[in-house]
C-alpha positions as a Markdown table, in Angstrom:
| # | Residue | x | y | z |
|---|---|---|---|---|
| 1 | Met | 21.6 | 0.1 | -18.3 |
| 2 | Lys | 20.9 | -0.1 | -14.7 |
| 3 | Tyr | 18.7 | 2.5 | -13.1 |
| 4 | Pro | 18.6 | 3.9 | -9.6 |
| 5 | Thr | 15.7 | 2.7 | -7.4 |
| 6 | Leu | 13.6 | 4.3 | -5.0 |
| 7 | Pro | 10.8 | 3.0 | -2.5 |
| 8 | Val | 7.4 | 2.4 | -3.7 |
| 9 | Asp | 6.0 | 4.0 | -0.7 |
| 10 | Leu | 7.1 | 7.3 | -2.0 |
| 11 | Leu | 4.5 | 7.1 | -4.7 |
| 12 | Asp | 2.0 | 8.8 | -2.3 |
| 13 | Asp | 0.4 | 12.2 | -2.3 |
| 14 | Gly | 2.7 | 14.7 | -1.0 |
| 15 | Arg | 5.9 | 12.9 | -1.9 |
| 16 | Ile | 5.7 | 11.8 | -5.5 |
| 17 | Glu | 2.7 | 13.2 | -7.0 |
| 18 | Pro | 0.8 | 11.5 | -9.8 |
| 19 | Gly | 1.2 | 14.2 | -12.4 |
| 20 | Asp | -1.7 | 13.4 | -14.6 |
| 21 | Tyr | -4.1 | 12.7 | -11.9 |
| 22 | Pro | -5.2 | 14.7 | -8.7 |
| 23 | Asp | -4.1 | 12.0 | -6.3 |
| 24 | Trp | -3.0 | 8.5 | -6.1 |
| 25 | Pro | -6.5 | 7.1 | -5.2 |
| 26 | Ser | -8.1 | 8.8 | -8.2 |
| 27 | Ala | -5.1 | 7.5 | -10.4 |
| 28 | Cys | -5.9 | 3.8 | -9.2 |
| 29 | Trp | -9.6 | 4.2 | -9.7 |
| 30 | Thr | -9.3 | 5.8 | -13.2 |
| 31 | Ile | -6.8 | 3.1 | -14.4 |
| 32 | Lys | -8.7 | 0.2 | -12.9 |
| 33 | Arg | -11.8 | 1.1 | -14.4 |
| 34 | His | -11.1 | 2.3 | -18.1 |
| 35 | Pro | -11.0 | -0.7 | -20.4 |
| 36 | Asp | -7.9 | 0.1 | -22.1 |
| 37 | Asp | -6.0 | 1.2 | -19.0 |
| 38 | Arg | -7.4 | -1.8 | -17.3 |
| 39 | Glu | -6.0 | -4.2 | -20.0 |
| 40 | Ile | -2.5 | -2.7 | -19.7 |
| 41 | Leu | -2.7 | -2.8 | -15.8 |
| 42 | Asp | -3.5 | -6.5 | -16.2 |
| 43 | Asp | -0.7 | -7.3 | -18.5 |
| 44 | Leu | 1.8 | -5.6 | -16.1 |
| 45 | Leu | 0.2 | -7.4 | -13.0 |
| 46 | Val | 1.3 | -10.8 | -14.9 |
| 47 | Ser | 4.6 | -9.5 | -16.5 |
| 48 | Ile | 6.2 | -7.5 | -13.6 |
| 49 | Pro | 6.4 | -10.6 | -11.3 |
| 50 | Glu | 7.8 | -12.5 | -14.1 |
| 51 | Glu | 10.1 | -10.2 | -15.7 |
| 52 | Gly | 10.5 | -7.0 | -13.4 |
| 53 | Val | 10.0 | -3.7 | -14.2 |
| 54 | Leu | 11.3 | -3.4 | -18.0 |
| 55 | Glu | 11.1 | 0.4 | -18.3 |
| 56 | Pro | 11.9 | 2.8 | -15.5 |
| 57 | Leu | 9.3 | 5.2 | -14.2 |
| 58 | Thr | 10.2 | 8.8 | -15.0 |
| 59 | Ile | 10.0 | 11.3 | -12.2 |
| 60 | Gly | 9.9 | 15.0 | -13.1 |
| 61 | Val | 11.2 | 17.6 | -10.5 |
| 62 | Trp | 9.8 | 21.1 | -10.8 |
| 63 | Arg | 12.9 | 23.4 | -10.7 |
| 64 | Arg | 11.1 | 26.1 | -9.1 |
| 65 | Thr | 9.4 | 24.2 | -6.0 |
| 66 | Leu | 11.4 | 21.0 | -6.0 |
| 67 | Thr | 8.3 | 19.1 | -6.2 |
| 68 | Leu | 8.3 | 15.7 | -7.5 |
| 69 | Tyr | 5.8 | 14.2 | -9.6 |
| 70 | Leu | 5.5 | 11.1 | -11.8 |
| 71 | Ser | 5.7 | 12.2 | -15.4 |
| 72 | Asp | 5.6 | 8.6 | -17.1 |
| 73 | Gly | 4.8 | 5.2 | -15.7 |
| 74 | His | 1.4 | 5.5 | -14.0 |
| 75 | His | 0.1 | 2.0 | -15.0 |
| 76 | Arg | 3.3 | 0.7 | -13.7 |
| 77 | Ala | 3.1 | 2.6 | -10.6 |
| 78 | Val | -0.5 | 1.1 | -9.8 |
| 79 | Ala | 0.8 | -2.3 | -10.7 |
| 80 | Leu | 3.8 | -2.0 | -8.3 |
| 81 | Met | 1.5 | -0.8 | -5.6 |
| 82 | Glu | -1.2 | -3.7 | -6.2 |
| 83 | Leu | 1.6 | -6.3 | -6.2 |
| 84 | Gly | 3.2 | -5.1 | -3.1 |
| 85 | Ile | 6.7 | -4.5 | -4.7 |
| 86 | Lys | 9.1 | -2.3 | -2.4 |
| 87 | Thr | 11.1 | -0.5 | -5.0 |
| 88 | Phe | 11.0 | 0.8 | -8.5 |
| 89 | Pro | 13.6 | 1.8 | -10.9 |
| 90 | Tyr | 13.4 | 5.3 | -12.2 |
| 91 | Glu | 15.0 | 8.2 | -14.3 |
| 92 | Trp | 14.6 | 11.7 | -13.6 |
| 93 | Ala | 14.5 | 15.1 | -15.1 |
| 94 | Trp | 14.2 | 18.8 | -14.4 |
| 95 | Lys | 11.0 | 20.6 | -15.4 |
| 96 | Ser | 10.6 | 24.3 | -16.0 |
| 97 | Arg | 7.4 | 26.0 | -17.0 |
| 98 | Asp | 8.1 | 26.4 | -20.6 |
| 99 | Glu | 10.9 | 23.8 | -21.3 |
| 100 | Pro | 10.8 | 20.2 | -22.0 |
| 101 | Leu | 12.1 | 17.8 | -19.4 |
| 102 | Arg | 15.7 | 18.1 | -18.9 |
| 103 | Phe | 17.0 | 14.5 | -18.2 |
| 104 | Glu | 19.8 | 13.8 | -15.6 |
| 105 | Thr | 21.9 | 10.7 | -15.2 |
| 106 | Gly | 22.1 | 8.8 | -11.7 |
| 107 | Pro | 20.1 | 9.0 | -8.8 |
| 108 | Leu | 18.2 | 12.0 | -7.4 |
| 109 | Pro | 20.5 | 14.1 | -5.2 |
| 110 | Glu | 19.9 | 13.4 | -1.6 |
| 111 | Trp | 19.2 | 17.1 | -1.0 |
| 112 | Ile | 16.0 | 16.8 | -3.2 |
| 113 | Leu | 15.0 | 13.7 | -1.6 |
| 114 | Glu | 15.2 | 14.9 | 1.9 |
| 115 | Gly | 12.0 | 16.9 | 1.6 |
| 116 | Val | 10.0 | 13.7 | 0.3 |
| 117 | Ser | 11.3 | 10.9 | 2.3 |
| 118 | Ala | 10.0 | 11.9 | 5.6 |
């Protein structure tokens, strides 16, 4: 399956937030310093240049505020930033407070991206 892509530079505070961390510097610092996370990152730093990103990153969109956050793929995101890769494949889903992610097909609509691409 071919996934849409977005620029890696959108993985920045205020544009696509790192859902599990307070900010991207914290995500990078934590992943690089925890031994298990570091091992995953090191493997990705080797495999991504050779094979590309094999699994898309998952972007959640909070329905109420249209805030974008990375729901899954933090190790891959850090590896992409470290490697200087320009784009990443993604899938996306709506998120509401008490509901599971509701996945959509195709790229994020332009009207959602307008607020984060600036």
